[in-house]
N, C-alpha and C positions, 0 to 999 in steps of 0.2 A: 402646683408648681413650686419649682425648686429653683432657689437662686442662693449664690454663695458669690464672695469676693475672693479673688486670688492675686497673689503678687505679681507685678509686672516684669517676672524672670522667666527663665526657662524651666526650673523646678516648679513655678506658679502653674505654668501650661500644663506640665506632666501632672499637677494635683487636678487642675480641671478635668482632665482626661479621666482620671480614675475616679473622681467624684462623680462625673456624670454617669460611668458605667456602675458604679454603686448604687446611684438613684434609680436607674432603670430596674436594678435587680429588685430594689426595694419596693418599687411600683407593681412588679409582676415578677416574681422569681421565675416564672416559666417564660420569660420574654424570650422571643425569637433571638438566637444567638446571630443572627445576620443583621437584625435591626440593631443589637448591641453593639456589634462590631463596626457597623456603618455609622451610628452615633459616637462611638470613640474616635473614629477617624476624621470625622468632620469636625468634632470638638478639638481634637489635636491639632488640625490645619487652622481653625478660626483663633484659637487660642495662641498658637506659635505666632500667627499674623499679628496678634494684638500686642503680644509683648515685645516682637521685633520692630514692627512698623508703628504701632499706636503708644508705646511706652512713654510716658511722662514720668519722670523722677518724683518719687514720693507718693505716686497715686496707684492704685490698684486696679486692676481689671474685674469684670463681674461675668459669671456664667449664669444664665438662667435656662431652664428647661420647662417645657409645659408639654403636658401629654393630654392628647384628645382621642376620641375613638377612631381618627383618622391617621393622625402623625404625631411625631414627636417634634417641636419646636425647640430649635437650639437658638440662643442668642448670646453672643459674647460682645461686650462692651468694653471699650477703653475710653481714655479722656483725650486723646489728640484730635484736635478737630482739624487742623489743617492737612493731614494726610489720609485722604480718602481711598478706599480701594475703588477699582473700576466697576462700572454697573455691568451687571451679567450679560447685557447684549456687548459689551465692549471686550469681553474678555478673548485673548488671542493666545494661542500657544506658542510658547517661546521657541527659540530655534533649538535644533538637537544638541548643540554644544553648551547650552546655557544651563548654570547651576541652580536657576531658582525660577520661580514663575509658574510652577504647576500646581500650587495647593488651591488656588480658586478653580481651577479646572476640575480639580477632582471634586471639590465641594459641588459643583455645578452637575457634575456627572453623577453622584451619590444623592442628590436632595431632589424632590419633587419641585421645590421653589428655593430661591434664596434672593437675599438682597442686602441693601445698606440703609439704615433709616439714622439720620441725625439726631443728636440730643443737644440739651443745653449746652453741655460740656462733653464734646466727643462724639462718638457714634456707636451704634450697634450693627454688627453684620449678624444677618438671621439667616436660618436654613431650616426646612422643613423635610424630615424625613417620613414618607408615608409608610404607614405599617402594612403587613402584607395582607392581601385580599381586598386591600381598598383600590377602587378604580381611581384613574387619573382625575385629578379635580377639574370641576367645570368653573367657567369663569364667575357664576354665581357663588361658589364655595370659596372662593379667594380670600373673604374677610373672617374665616374662622376664628382666627387668633387677634381679631380686633385691630387689624392693619393690613393695609394693602400692600405697601412696600413696591419694590420693584424685585422682579424675579421672571422665573419662565413656569409655565405650570399650565 
């Protein structure tokens, strides 16, 4: 498991992405490039959302990565409680001229499952990137990371 706090700023979100890529490389230098790029994209989206919508002045966000034999689990936590992203089942595509609103659609498209979990202070948005060669998860396998959460899979 890897965990690191990052400032709730745009530079902090960039740092989270770079740390995720470096951690994947340290776990497996031969890590599949597609997995690394997918994790980097999902971390970038979740971290950007955390620093944009979950920012509380003076409080950091947190990145957590967990590697299993099936997937890389990404968790990005912020300390804002009153602003929760929509549930995965409630994500709708924005209009063609909308300038935002596509990030969680991207997370949904790239991950095997994702969801939002409340914390005592704030929330955690998580996503699981399935490793190559691993079949789609069955209902019994959903608790691999110790948390059901909401998501697809």
